[in-house]
N, C-alpha and C positions, 0 to 999 in steps of 0.2 A: 389741442383741447379734446377731451374724451367725448365721444358721441353718445348722446342719450337715446337709448333704444327702448326704454321702458314704456309699457303700454297699459292702459287701464284694463284691457281684456285679459291680462296676465294675472290679475288679482284672484287668488284662491282658485286657480284653474284646476279643473278635474284631471285626474291622472291620464285618462284616455285621450285628452286633448293636448297634453303637455308638449309632445313632440311637434305637433302641428304649429303651436304658438312659438316654440323655440325656432322653428324654421322660418317663421315670419320675422322674428327678431334678427336672425342671422342674415336673411335676405335684405332686410331694411338697412342693416349696418353696412352691408357690402355694396349696395347699389345706390350711388349718388344720384343717378338719373331718376330712380323711383322717388327718392326723397325730394328732389326738385319738382317732380311732377305732382306728387300727392300731398306734400307738406307735413303730414303727420302719419305715424304708423297706425293710428286709430282711424284714419280715413276709410270710409266705406269703399271708396274706389280702389284703395290698396288691397283690401280683402278680395274684391272682385278680381283684381289682377292676379293675386295669389292662386285663385281657383282657375281662372280662364287661361292665363299664360304660364304662371309659375309651375303649376303641376305638370304642364305639357313640356316645359323646357328644362326643368331641374329635377333629376331623379330623386334628390333628397326631399324635395317638397312632395313629390308624388308618393314616396315611401311613407310620408307622415300623414297622408290623407286618411279620412275615415273609409272603412270598407265599402265596396260596391255590392249591390244585391246580385243574385244570380240572374241569368238572362231571362228566365220566365217571369220574374218579378219586374225586371226592366220593361219587358214587353207590355205588361198590364198598364203601365203608366205612360210609356213613351213610344209604343209601337214596335212591331217586329223588326229586328235588326239594329235596335238601339245599342250604340256602343257606350263604353264608359265615358268617352269624351263628350258624346252628345248628351248623355245623362247629366254630366258635370256642368256643361256650359248652359244647357237649357235651364237647369235648376238654379244656377247663379243669376241668370237674367231675370227669372221670375221672382227669385228671392229679393233681388235689389228693388224690384218694383213694389213688392209687398212692403218692404222696409220703408221706402220713400213715401208711399201713400199714407202709411200709418204715422210716420214722422211728420209729414206735412200737416197732418190733422192734429198733431200735438202729443203723440205717444213718443216717449224718449228712449225706451229700452234700457233705462238705468235701473229699473226694478219692476216687479210685477209678474203676473202669471199669464202666459200667452197660449192660446189654443189654435192648433191647425185642424180644421174640419175637412177630412178627406186627405190624410197625409200619405197614404199609400206606403211605399217603402222608403220614404224620407227624401224624395227628390229635391224638395225645397227645404224641409225642416233640417236636414243635415247641415246646411249652411248657417243656421242659427246657432251653431257652436260658437260663432263669433261673439254672441251675447250671453253665453252660458254662465259667465262669471256673475251676471247681474240679474238675469231673468230666469224664471222657471218655465219650461215648455212641456206641453202635452199634445200628443197627436192622436187623433181618432180616425178609424176607417172601418168600412164593412168587410174589408179583405183581411181575414184572420191570418192568412199566410204572411202577408206583408207586415202586419202588426207584430207577429212572432219574430220575423227577421229583424225588424227595427228595434224591438225590445232587446234583442241579443247584441246588436252591433252599434246602436246609437244610444249609448247608455246615459248620455247627458240629459235625455228627455224621458218623459213617461209616455207609454203607448197603451191604448186600449181599443179593443175591437167593439164595434157597435152594430146594431141591427139596421136594416134598410129604412126603418122609420123610427121616430122617437118613441120613448125617451132614451137619453144616454144616462149611464150610471155615473153622473157627475153632480156635485152639489149646486144648489141655487147660488147665483151671484158670486161665483168663485173665480172668474177670469177678468183681467184688466184689458185684454184685447184679444181679438180673434182674426183669423184670415182663412180664406178658402180659395184655392186656385183650381178652376176647371171642374167644379162640382155642380154649381147651379147652372152651368152650361148643359147639364145632362138630366135635370130633374123636371118632371111635369108639374103643373101648377099646384095641385093639392100637396105634393111632396115638398115643394118650395115653401108653401105656407107653413107646413108642419115644422120644417127644419128651421125656418126663420124664427118661429115662435120658440123653438127649443134653444136656439142660440141666444135669444133674448133672455131665456130663463137662466142660463148658466153665466151670462155676462153681468157684471156689476152695472148699476145705473151710471150712465155717463161713459161706459167703456166703448171702445172703438172696434169696428169690424171692417176689414177690407175683403170684398167678395167680387169675383169676376163673373161675367156673363157674355154670351154671344150677342153682340149688338150689330149696328149697321155695317161696320167694317167686316165683321165675320161673314155677313150675308154677301157682301161684295166679293169676298174671296171664294165663297162657295160658287158664286155665279161665274167668276172668271177662271175657275179651275185651279186656284192656288191653295185651296183648303186641304189639310191633310186627311180629311174624311170625305167619303162619298155617300154618306147617309145624312140628309136626303140627296138625291141626284140634283144637279143644277136645274134640270128641266122641271122637276117637281117643285123645288123651292120657288122658281120663277113663277109657276102657276099659282102659288099661294101668297104672292106679294100683296095682292089687294086685301086678302084676309089679314095679313100682318099689319097693313096700314090701318085697318079698322080696329083690330083687337090688340095689337102690340105683342102678340104671343103666338109662337108656333112650336110644336113638339113632334118629333119623329122617332118612333121606336127603332132601336137597332135591329137589324136582321141577324142572321146567323153569322157568328164570328168564328174564324178558323185560326189554328195555331199549330206550329210544329211541336209544341210542348203539350203532352197529354194532360198535364195538370191544369193548363190554362183552358183546354177544351172543357174539362169538367167544371172549372171555376165559372166559365161563362154560361154553361148550361144552367147553372143554379140561379143566374140573375133573373129577376122579374123584369121582363122587357117593358112592361107597362110603367115601370118606375125608372127606366134608364134608356136614354136615347140622346138625341141632339135637340137642344132648346134654344130658341131665339127670342130676345126680348127687346122692346123699344125703350127709349129713355122715359117716355111718359108712362109706360107700364111699370117700370121700376119705381118711378116717383109715386105711383098710385098704390102698388101692391106691397112694396118693401118697406112701407112707412107705418105699418100697423103697430110695430113695437120700436121702431127706429126713426130717427131723423137723418136726412141725407146731408152729409158734410161736403162731399165732393163727388162728381162723376167724371171719370177720365176716359174719354172715348179712344179706345185702342191705342194706348201709349206706345206699345211695342208692335203695332200693326197687326194685332190679332184680337185678344179679348179686351172688353171694357172692364174698368174697375169702378165699383161703387164703394165709397167709404161712408159708413153709417155710424151713428152714435146711439147707444141704447138709451131710450127715454127714461 
């Protein structure tokens, strides 16, 4: 009997994605173990396997991957020394969580326009190639260099540079869903309020948004020394825990950041430190502050042992 390898994501596939999807079909046809494990070529977990394991094990899959950014752009989103493998695997883990939180709230990825707020050089958005046959994707970021690179190399999506504060050059009520990973983790209160109002402006009524923040688990990791950041120090954060219990909000401006890349030194010098640091929020704070334009659909406390996910619906 002939094996059926056809998949819905192959429909009207864009030319720049064709090789990647052909490799997915070839691998699916050749690997009975994967068919038994995942059941369908359209399985979300099969796509994760393609990125996590397939690209590392099979040179043909690796050759069909979307391009990787230069090291200075990798550093801006994932830290100095970030490898392609780290960039790939970290991105697919966070991509899967974004997809599942939105799917669990009712978004199907069968059609619509999806916005990533703070896309950088596409660490997460690159994996949404999986749904490029059905959905339109737009990524925005304050990093013009990252936007320029993404626009040139991730052509299945639209990319736009934005300012550090609203507005964005996007129409009202033009998106069916939005997500943001590790952006509200860095914004002070006034900037949070401004950007939440702006996201509400560009989302359609009833549209969903999946946004992450530093919650209780992130604080625990700062205190036990397993956080990737040292701003604030564990001692300073520990001294502010009473304030956090009372107010549900802490913000710490970043100090001087250094880089072996001269372009990144210049990039970070331009950042307004009053608008960029590490922010910690309590559940009650999110329930109070993030509901001016949204209703809370779900709060997921550190599902991957790091950032919390808030899933919101535009009122």
